[in-house]
C-alpha positions as CSV (number, residue, x, y, z in Angstrom):
1,X,-59.5,33.2,9.8
2,X,-57.9,36.6,9.4
3,X,-54.9,35.5,11.5
4,X,-53.5,32.1,12.4
5,X,-50.6,32.2,14.8
6,X,-48.7,28.9,15.0
7,X,-46.6,28.2,18.1
8,X,-44.5,25.2,19.0
9,X,-45.8,24.9,22.5
10,X,-48.7,26.4,24.5
11,X,-47.5,29.9,25.8
12,X,-45.2,30.6,22.8
13,X,-47.7,32.8,21.0
14,X,-48.5,34.7,24.2
15,X,-44.9,35.4,24.9
16,X,-43.9,36.4,21.3
17,X,-47.0,38.2,20.0
18,X,-49.7,38.2,22.8
19,X,-50.2,42.0,22.6
20,X,-50.6,41.9,18.8
21,X,-53.1,39.0,19.0
22,X,-55.2,40.9,21.6
23,X,-55.0,44.1,19.5
24,X,-56.2,42.3,16.3
25,X,-59.0,40.6,18.2
26,X,-60.1,43.9,19.7
27,X,-60.4,45.3,16.2
28,X,-62.8,42.5,15.2
29,X,-60.5,40.2,13.3
30,X,-61.0,36.4,13.6
31,X,-57.8,35.3,15.3
32,X,-56.7,31.7,16.0
33,X,-53.7,30.1,17.7
34,X,-52.5,26.6,16.8
35,X,-50.2,24.9,19.3
36,X,-48.1,22.3,17.5
37,X,-47.6,20.2,20.7
38,X,-49.1,19.7,24.2
39,X,-45.8,20.7,25.9
40,X,-45.5,17.3,27.4
41,X,-41.7,17.4,27.6
42,X,-41.7,20.6,29.7
43,X,-39.9,20.6,33.0
44,X,-43.0,21.9,34.8
45,X,-46.7,21.0,34.8
46,X,-48.5,18.4,32.7
47,X,-50.2,18.5,29.3
48,X,-53.6,18.7,31.0
49,X,-52.5,21.7,33.0
50,X,-51.1,23.4,29.9
51,X,-54.3,22.8,28.1
52,X,-56.4,24.5,30.8
53,X,-53.9,27.3,31.0
54,X,-54.0,27.8,27.2
55,X,-57.8,28.0,27.3
56,X,-57.7,30.7,29.9
57,X,-55.0,32.6,27.9
58,X,-57.2,32.4,24.8
59,X,-60.1,33.9,26.8
60,X,-58.0,36.8,28.0
61,X,-56.7,37.5,24.5
62,X,-60.1,37.2,22.9
63,X,-59.2,34.5,20.4
64,X,-61.8,33.2,18.1
65,X,-60.3,29.7,18.3
66,X,-57.5,27.7,19.8
67,X,-56.4,24.6,18.0
68,X,-54.4,21.9,19.8
69,X,-52.3,19.7,17.6
70,X,-50.2,16.8,19.0
71,X,-47.1,16.6,16.8
72,X,-44.9,15.5,19.7
73,X,-42.9,17.8,22.0
74,X,-39.2,17.6,21.0
75,X,-40.3,15.9,17.7
76,X,-41.7,18.7,15.6
77,X,-41.0,18.2,11.9
78,X,-39.3,14.9,12.3
79,X,-42.3,13.0,10.9
80,X,-43.3,13.5,7.3
81,X,-46.9,13.4,8.4
82,X,-46.4,16.7,10.3
83,X,-46.3,18.7,7.1
84,X,-49.4,17.0,5.8
85,X,-51.3,17.8,9.0
86,X,-50.3,21.4,8.9
87,X,-51.2,21.8,5.2
88,X,-54.6,20.4,6.1
89,X,-54.9,23.0,8.9
90,X,-54.0,25.9,6.6
91,X,-56.4,24.8,3.9
92,X,-59.2,24.4,6.5
93,X,-58.7,27.7,8.2
94,X,-57.7,29.7,5.1
95,X,-56.0,32.5,7.1
96,X,-55.1,35.8,5.5
97,X,-51.9,36.0,7.6
98,X,-49.9,33.3,9.3
99,X,-47.5,34.1,12.1
100,X,-44.9,31.7,13.4
101,X,-41.4,31.2,14.7
102,X,-38.2,32.5,13.1
103,X,-35.2,30.4,12.1
104,X,-32.7,31.5,14.7
105,X,-34.6,30.9,18.0
106,X,-32.9,29.2,20.8
107,X,-35.3,26.3,21.3
108,X,-34.8,23.4,18.7
109,X,-38.6,22.9,18.5
110,X,-39.0,26.5,17.5
111,X,-36.4,26.3,14.7
112,X,-38.0,23.1,13.4
113,X,-41.5,24.7,13.6
114,X,-40.2,27.6,11.5
115,X,-39.1,25.2,8.7
116,X,-42.3,23.1,9.0
117,X,-44.5,26.2,8.7
118,X,-42.6,27.5,5.8
119,X,-42.9,24.2,3.9
120,X,-46.6,23.9,4.8
121,X,-47.4,27.4,3.6
122,X,-45.7,26.5,0.3
123,X,-47.4,23.1,-0.3
124,X,-50.8,24.3,0.9
125,X,-50.9,26.3,-2.3
126,X,-49.8,23.4,-4.6
127,X,-52.7,21.8,-6.3
128,X,-50.9,18.5,-6.7
129,X,-50.4,18.2,-2.9
130,X,-53.6,16.3,-2.4
131,X,-55.4,16.5,0.9
132,X,-58.9,16.4,-0.5
133,X,-59.2,20.2,0.1
134,X,-58.9,23.2,-2.2
135,X,-55.4,24.7,-2.4
136,X,-54.8,27.9,-0.5
137,X,-51.9,30.2,0.1
138,X,-51.9,32.9,2.9
139,X,-51.2,36.5,1.8
140,X,-48.1,36.6,4.0
141,X,-46.0,34.5,6.3
142,X,-44.7,36.6,9.2
143,X,-42.3,35.4,11.8
144,X,-41.9,36.4,15.5
145,X,-38.7,38.1,16.7
146,X,-37.7,36.7,20.1
147,X,-35.6,34.2,21.9
148,X,-32.8,34.1,19.3
149,X,-29.4,32.5,19.8
150,X,-27.5,35.7,18.9
151,X,-28.5,39.2,18.1
152,X,-32.1,39.4,16.8
153,X,-32.8,40.1,13.1
154,X,-33.8,43.6,11.9
155,X,-37.6,43.7,12.1
156,X,-39.7,44.3,9.0
157,X,-42.2,46.1,11.2
158,X,-43.1,46.6,14.9
159,X,-46.7,46.6,16.2
160,X,-47.5,49.1,19.0
161,X,-49.1,47.3,21.9
162,X,-49.5,50.1,24.4
163,X,-53.2,49.3,24.9
164,X,-52.8,45.6,25.1
165,X,-49.6,45.0,27.0
166,X,-51.7,44.2,30.2
167,X,-53.6,41.5,28.3
168,X,-50.3,40.1,27.0
169,X,-48.9,39.9,30.5
170,X,-52.2,38.5,32.0
171,X,-52.3,35.8,29.3
172,X,-48.7,34.9,30.1
173,X,-49.5,34.7,33.8
174,X,-52.4,32.3,33.0
175,X,-49.7,29.7,32.6
176,X,-49.3,29.2,36.4
177,X,-47.3,26.0,36.0
178,X,-44.7,27.6,33.7
179,X,-43.9,31.1,35.1
180,X,-43.1,32.4,38.6
181,X,-45.6,31.0,41.0
182,X,-44.5,30.4,44.7
183,X,-47.5,28.1,45.1
184,X,-46.4,25.7,42.4
185,X,-44.0,22.9,43.3
186,X,-41.6,22.0,40.4
187,X,-38.0,22.4,39.2
188,X,-36.9,26.0,38.5
189,X,-36.5,27.0,34.9
190,X,-35.5,30.2,33.2
191,X,-39.2,31.1,32.7
192,X,-40.2,30.3,36.3
193,X,-37.6,32.5,37.9
194,X,-38.9,35.6,39.6
195,X,-38.5,38.6,37.3
196,X,-39.0,36.8,34.0
197,X,-42.2,38.7,33.4
198,X,-40.3,41.9,33.9
199,X,-37.8,40.7,31.3
200,X,-40.7,40.1,28.8
201,X,-42.1,43.6,29.5
202,X,-38.6,45.2,29.0
203,X,-38.3,43.5,25.6
204,X,-41.7,45.0,24.6
205,X,-40.4,48.4,25.9
206,X,-37.3,48.0,23.7
207,X,-39.2,47.3,20.5
208,X,-41.6,50.2,21.4
209,X,-38.8,52.7,21.7
210,X,-37.8,52.0,18.1
211,X,-41.1,53.3,16.9
212,X,-41.7,56.0,19.4
213,X,-44.2,54.0,21.5
214,X,-44.2,52.6,25.0
215,X,-44.5,48.9,24.0
216,X,-44.2,46.9,20.8
217,X,-43.7,43.5,19.3
218,X,-41.4,42.9,16.4
219,X,-41.9,40.7,13.3
220,X,-40.0,39.7,10.1
221,X,-41.9,39.2,6.9
222,X,-41.0,36.4,4.5
223,X,-40.7,37.9,1.1
224,X,-40.9,41.5,-0.1
225,X,-44.4,43.0,0.0
226,X,-45.9,44.7,-3.0
227,X,-47.4,48.1,-2.2
228,X,-49.6,49.1,-5.1
229,X,-50.4,52.6,-3.7
230,X,-47.7,54.0,-1.3
231,X,-49.7,57.1,-0.6
232,X,-52.7,55.2,0.5
233,X,-50.5,52.8,2.5
234,X,-48.8,55.5,4.5
235,X,-51.6,58.1,4.6
236,X,-52.5,57.6,8.2
237,X,-49.0,58.5,9.2
238,X,-49.1,61.9,7.5
239,X,-48.4,64.7,9.9
240,X,-46.8,62.5,12.5
241,X,-43.3,62.8,11.1
242,X,-40.7,60.1,10.2
């Protein structure tokens, strides 16, 4: 895989980087999403509904693969076997880039997913951590920016998603059990209230304004990247101004 996005629940990757996933897929990269849980503790819908919705969202985004793990909603990272399972996944898929949650997100599962993915990325490249597979380390671990308890961190970069914002919103709306849907009977949540989709769009507009674009998605890189040739790295921006 070129890209492996790891979310705690079905719909997390759509909300936090759906536009980027669609953009990379359109450019011909092999893009996969791994859901760590089935979302069985959610207030609305069932795991079976979430699975069908996730499949439709994957189709909309153009994903190469969607991987459903079952680490236990509300239990991510609490079992030592979770790290082993994720190391096996990373070594099997061998992604160039891994995207996942940041450490300050509001949902406890997201925070524990962040720590779990950080540990798995480290041990996936340790030969003595035996899974019967060849060791492998991704080129970079990149974390979503969104849903934080306080002010969000300063992004390392923002991806323009002007051309794929509609795919992002359509993929989000594929989760008919989770977001505003007058035809679905279930308890109201923050996500299911009318106007939540407008909130998500406004967040994308905010990040877009920081880079002179209509829409964007923000990310934080783990570690400092080495740029061998700064001229080549920034050449495509020449003439556009700072």
